[in-house]
Structure formats: structure tokens, C-alpha cells
C-alpha positions in Angstrom: 85.7 105.6 110.5 82.6 106.5 112.5 81.0 109.8 112.5 80.0 112.2 115.3 80.1 111.1 118.9 81.5 107.5 118.1 84.7 109.1 116.9 85.8 109.6 120.4 84.5 106.3 121.8 86.7 103.9 123.5 86.0 100.2 122.6 86.8 97.9 125.6 86.1 94.6 124.0 86.8 95.3 120.4 89.7 96.5 118.2 88.7 98.4 115.2 90.9 99.4 112.3 90.1 100.8 108.8 92.6 99.9 106.2 92.4 100.3 102.4 88.5 100.4 102.5 88.2 97.6 104.8 86.8 97.8 108.3 88.4 95.2 110.5 86.4 94.4 113.7 88.3 92.1 116.1 86.7 90.6 119.3 89.6 91.4 121.7 89.4 89.2 124.7 92.0 86.4 124.0 92.4 85.7 127.6 88.9 84.1 127.6 88.9 82.8 124.0 86.9 85.8 122.9 83.9 84.6 124.7 81.1 87.3 124.9 79.3 88.9 127.8 77.0 92.0 128.1 79.9 94.3 127.1 80.9 92.4 123.9 77.3 92.1 122.9 76.6 95.8 123.4 79.8 96.9 121.5 79.3 94.6 118.6 75.7 95.7 118.3 76.7 99.3 118.4 79.7 98.9 116.0 77.5 97.3 113.3 74.7 99.9 113.8 77.1 102.7 113.1 78.4 101.1 109.7 76.5 103.6 107.5 77.7 103.3 103.8 77.0 106.9 103.3 79.3 108.0 106.1 82.2 105.5 106.0 84.9 104.9 103.5 84.7 101.2 104.3 83.5 99.0 101.5 83.5 95.7 103.4 83.9 94.3 106.9 86.2 91.6 108.2 85.2 90.2 111.6 87.6 88.0 113.6 88.9 87.2 117.0 92.2 87.9 118.7 94.5 85.2 119.5 93.9 81.5 118.9 90.1 81.4 119.1 87.3 83.0 116.9 84.8 82.9 119.9 84.0 80.4 122.6 80.5 81.6 122.8 79.1 82.7 126.2 81.6 83.9 128.9 81.7 81.7 132.0 81.1 84.7 134.4 78.2 85.9 132.3 76.7 82.4 132.5 77.0 82.4 136.3 74.8 85.5 136.3 72.1 83.7 134.2 71.7 81.2 137.0 70.1 83.8 139.2 68.2 85.7 136.4 64.4 85.7 136.4 62.6 84.8 133.2 62.0 88.5 132.5 65.8 89.2 132.9 66.8 86.3 130.7 64.2 87.6 128.1 65.9 91.0 128.0 69.3 89.4 127.8 68.3 87.2 124.9 66.9 90.1 123.1 70.2 91.9 123.3 71.9 88.9 122.0 69.6 88.6 119.1 70.0 92.4 118.3 73.8 91.9 118.1 73.7 89.0 115.7 70.9 90.5 113.7 73.0 93.7 113.3 75.8 91.6 111.7 73.4 89.8 109.4 71.6 93.2 108.4 74.8 95.1 107.9 74.5 96.9 104.5 78.3 96.2 103.7 79.5 92.6 102.9 80.6 91.0 106.2 83.5 88.4 106.0 84.1 86.0 108.9 87.9 85.4 109.4 87.7 82.3 111.5 91.2 82.2 113.0 90.3 79.5 115.6 87.6 77.6 117.4 83.9 78.8 117.5 81.4 77.4 119.8 77.6 78.1 120.5 76.9 81.8 119.8 80.4 82.0 118.2 79.1 79.8 115.4 76.0 82.0 115.3 78.1 85.1 114.5 79.8 83.2 111.6 76.3 82.2 110.4 75.2 85.8 110.3 78.2 86.9 108.1 77.9 86.9 104.3 80.8 84.5 103.9 83.4 82.8 106.1 86.9 81.6 105.6 88.6 79.3 108.2 91.7 77.7 109.3 91.7 73.9 108.7 92.4 73.2 112.4 89.2 75.0 113.7 86.6 73.2 115.8 82.9 74.1 115.8 80.0 73.1 117.9 76.4 73.9 118.9 77.1 72.8 122.5 74.1 74.1 124.2 72.2 70.9 124.8 75.1 69.5 126.8 74.4 72.4 129.3 70.7 71.9 129.3 70.1 74.8 127.0 69.1 75.2 123.4 70.7 77.3 120.6 67.4 79.3 120.1 68.6 82.9 119.5 71.1 81.8 116.8 68.9 79.2 115.2 67.2 81.5 112.4 70.8 82.6 111.3 72.3 79.2 111.5 69.3 77.1 109.8 69.3 79.8 107.0 73.0 79.0 106.4 73.2 75.2 106.8 69.6 74.0 106.5 67.4 72.0 108.7 68.9 68.7 108.3 72.4 69.7 109.2 71.1 71.9 111.9 69.0 68.9 113.4 72.2 66.7 113.6 74.5 69.2 115.2 71.9 71.0 117.4 70.7 67.6 118.9 74.0 65.8 119.2 75.9 69.0 120.4 79.0 67.3 119.0 81.9 69.2 117.7 83.0 69.0 114.1 86.0 70.3 112.1 86.5 72.7 109.4 86.2 70.2 106.6 82.6 69.3 107.9 81.8 73.1 108.3 82.7 73.7 104.7 80.7 70.6 103.5 77.6 71.9 105.3 78.0 75.5 104.0 78.9 77.2 107.3 82.3 78.3 105.8 83.2 78.7 102.1 86.9 77.7 102.2 89.6 76.5 104.5 93.3 77.1 104.8 96.4 75.5 106.4 97.7 78.8 108.0 96.9 82.4 108.7 99.1 83.6 105.8 97.0 81.7 103.3 93.8 82.6 105.1 94.6 86.4 105.0 95.8 86.1 101.4 92.4 84.8 100.2 90.5 87.3 102.3 92.5 90.1 100.8 91.9 88.8 97.2 88.1 88.4 97.9 88.0 92.0 99.4 89.8 93.2 96.3 87.0 91.6 94.2 84.3 93.3 96.3 85.9 96.7 96.1 86.0 96.6 92.3 82.2 96.4 92.3 79.6 99.1 92.4 79.0 100.1 96.0 75.3 100.6 95.5 74.9 97.3 93.6 76.6 95.5 96.5 74.0 97.0 99.0 71.1 96.1 96.8 72.5 92.6 96.0 72.5 92.0 99.8 68.8 92.9 99.9 68.1 90.7 97.0 69.8 87.7 98.6 67.7 88.2 101.7 64.6 88.5 99.7 64.9 85.5 97.8 66.3 83.4 100.7 63.2 84.4 102.9 60.4 84.3 100.3 61.6 82.6 97.2 62.6 79.0 96.4 61.2 77.8 99.9 57.8 78.3 98.4 57.0 79.3 94.8 59.6 81.2 92.8 56.6 83.2 91.4 56.2 84.7 94.9 59.3 86.9 94.4 58.8 87.6 90.7 57.5 91.2 91.5 60.3 92.2 94.0 63.3 90.8 92.0 62.0 92.3 88.6 61.5 95.6 90.4 64.9 95.5 91.9 66.7 95.0 88.6 64.5 97.7 86.7 65.2 100.2 89.6 69.0 99.6 89.6 69.4 99.7 85.7 68.3 103.4 85.7 70.2 104.3 88.9 73.3 106.5 88.5 75.6 103.6 89.3 73.6 101.2 87.1 73.9 103.8 84.2 77.6 104.3 84.9 78.4 100.5 85.0 76.6 99.8 81.6 78.2 102.8 79.9 81.7 102.0 81.1 81.3 98.5 79.8 80.1 99.6 76.4 82.8 102.4 76.3 85.5 99.9 77.4 86.7 102.0 80.3 86.9 101.6 84.1 83.8 102.6 86.0 83.8 105.6 88.2 81.7 104.5 91.3 79.9 106.9 93.4 78.0 105.8 96.4 74.4 107.2 96.2 70.9 106.2 96.3 69.6 103.4 94.2 66.7 105.4 92.8 67.3 107.3 89.5 
């Protein structure tokens, strides 16, 4: 699904499949519960950087882990290296981790976390960076950094945006584990399921709904959510009046906005074509 040089790339820690307009990205390290190290961080960052809506037939992304875990967070051998890192080396390492998670959060396509098993530390950060998450009932989650004398600093902006300060305070400070029902209650995941069959069936249904929508409207809607989340209701809604009014005015006169309105009025299916939002 990637263009140019990336077509020939061998992914060592990921498995990538494009099926029916969905780009599946799977962390493929089941022997270490999909824990991430420098390789996983680099490959996930690169994969999401290359997801250009103008160049891929993918309409959405499903991110998961191979085997029985979603991601156990930091790899043990990677953590052993950190012990001997200087502050400057740790700073570079942390920036690379941030870039990976930000790349998921900033992906122009909708990103769905398929939480097939436990997620700890940075693994929960990955889930928080996704647009939505669906999980098995049996999953366990936790921000376990404080038990190791560390803090969940890099993932904190993404997690706190998703679950809020109150829930983050409890689970960051206690470092206790919690189940899927609690993850759903605090907004980390949207729905939970008893088995993989039910989980995948719901993801397929949601993907189907997304794929019926205007590709450009989806991209602009993600930008809208980010704008309002960062600048809107936390302060005065009037602070985002200009940006949100400009966004709807622009998309109404775009090619896809015009097609959507006309197809609705003419009672026919829309013919979406991915293009610029500008008229």
C-alpha cells in the first residue's frame, strides 16, 4: 500500500496487510508480548508517516498485537540499556517514543485499536493515541511506571486527553492494574467483547460505516476534533468559533461537500473522490 521505496521494505517487527480498504498494522513480537524496543518504535513511526491518503487505497487503519497481548510496553532488554544511558541519550530515546505515539495520534486516517490482550505502560499510550478502541473483556491495563521508579511522561498528553485528569491521577499514582470494564468506564476503550470473533465483527461493522463516508470529510473531521479538544471547551467555546465556522464553510463548497449534498437531495449514493478540501 505504500509508494516508492517503501514498497520494497521488509518490516521486521510489524505485519502489514491491506484488505478491502483497511490497512491492518500488527505488532508482531508475540514471544515478548509485543513489547516495544528501538526497532518497533522506529517501524511504527515510519509506517504511520507513510500513510498518505493521497497515495494509499486504505480508508482506515486497524492497529493490533500478535498473539495473546496487545503490548506489554517497554521491552526488558531495551530497559536494560536505559540503565546505562546518559541523560542526553535518554532524551533522544524519549523523543523517538513520542514521535511514534504522535504519529499514530496525528494519522489523517481513522485509527482503530483492536485490543486483543493486555496493554501496559506505553502499550496503553498507543491505545490512547488511537481514535477509538475495542477490547476483549479479559484484558488488563495499567500505567505501571511508578512501580519501577519511573513516570508515564511521554504518553501523558495522549492519555490525559483521552481519560481526563481525574482518572489519570488515580491510575498514574497507584500504578494499579484495571480491567476492560473500568477501561470502558473511563473512556480508554469504547466497547468490549467476550471473544475475538465478536470483537472483529464489531470492528468490521465500524470500518464499514467509516468507508461509506466522504474520505475528505473524515480527514477534516479528525482535524476538527483535535482543534476543539485542544482549544475549545477547556476554555471558552467562543475561542474556537472562528476555526470551526471556517471549517464547515470550506467543506460545504469543496468537491466532496457538494457531491454529498447533491447526492442527498437527488436521492442517490454519493460518488466519493479523495481530493483537497478547498473548492
